[in-house]
C-alpha positions as CSV (number, residue, x, y, z in Angstrom):
1,M,-89.0,47.6,20.9
2,T,-88.6,51.2,21.7
3,V,-90.0,53.7,19.2
4,Y,-88.0,57.0,19.1
5,T,-89.8,60.1,18.0
6,R,-86.8,62.3,17.6
7,R,-83.6,62.0,15.8
8,L,-80.5,61.4,17.9
9,S,-79.0,64.6,16.4
10,D,-82.0,66.6,17.7
11,K,-81.5,65.2,21.2
12,I,-77.8,66.0,21.1
13,L,-78.5,69.5,19.9
14,L,-80.9,70.0,22.9
15,A,-78.2,68.8,25.3
16,F,-75.6,71.1,23.6
17,D,-77.9,74.1,24.1
18,Q,-78.3,73.2,27.7
19,A,-74.5,72.9,28.2
20,C,-74.0,76.3,26.6
21,D,-76.6,77.8,28.7
22,V,-74.9,76.7,31.9
23,G,-71.4,77.5,30.7
24,A,-70.2,73.9,30.4
25,L,-68.2,74.6,27.3
26,E,-66.0,71.5,27.4
27,C,-69.1,69.4,27.5
28,A,-70.7,71.5,24.8
29,E,-67.7,70.9,22.6
30,M,-67.9,67.1,23.1
31,L,-71.6,67.2,22.4
32,L,-70.9,69.1,19.2
33,K,-68.4,66.4,18.1
34,S,-71.1,63.8,18.8
35,L,-73.6,65.9,16.8
36,E,-71.1,65.9,13.9
37,M,-70.8,62.1,14.1
38,S,-74.5,61.5,14.3
39,L,-75.1,63.8,11.3
40,T,-72.6,61.9,9.2
41,A,-73.2,58.4,10.5
42,A,-76.1,57.6,8.1
43,G,-74.2,58.7,5.0
44,G,-72.5,56.7,2.5
45,P,-72.8,56.0,-1.3
46,G,-76.1,57.1,-2.5
47,A,-77.3,58.6,0.8
48,V,-79.7,61.5,0.5
49,E,-80.0,64.2,3.2
50,R,-83.6,64.5,4.1
51,R,-83.3,67.4,6.5
52,I,-84.7,70.5,5.0
53,N,-83.3,73.0,7.5
54,M,-79.7,72.6,8.5
55,E,-79.5,76.1,10.1
56,P,-79.9,74.9,13.7
57,Y,-76.8,72.7,13.3
58,I,-74.8,75.5,11.7
59,H,-75.9,77.8,14.4
60,A,-74.6,75.4,17.1
61,F,-71.1,75.5,15.6
62,E,-71.3,79.3,15.5
63,R,-72.6,79.5,19.1
64,L,-69.7,77.5,20.4
65,E,-67.1,79.6,18.6
66,A,-68.7,82.8,20.0
67,L,-68.8,81.5,23.5
68,K,-65.2,80.3,23.3
69,A,-64.1,83.7,22.0
70,K,-65.7,85.4,25.0
71,R,-63.4,83.5,27.4
């Protein structure tokens, strides 16, 4: 059994940042959609969000919009 030490959303966010850094905006956009899915996948009735700081995720959406506006 594999033990994961980071959330999937954290790994996607790292890949998103790398895609933005190298200018792969289409890839970054797809990763952001994957990030959205991973953040909402564990939801459902009675689900409680345990993340304390959502700012990195919000910043990712803002970063993509800013990069797309520069095109």
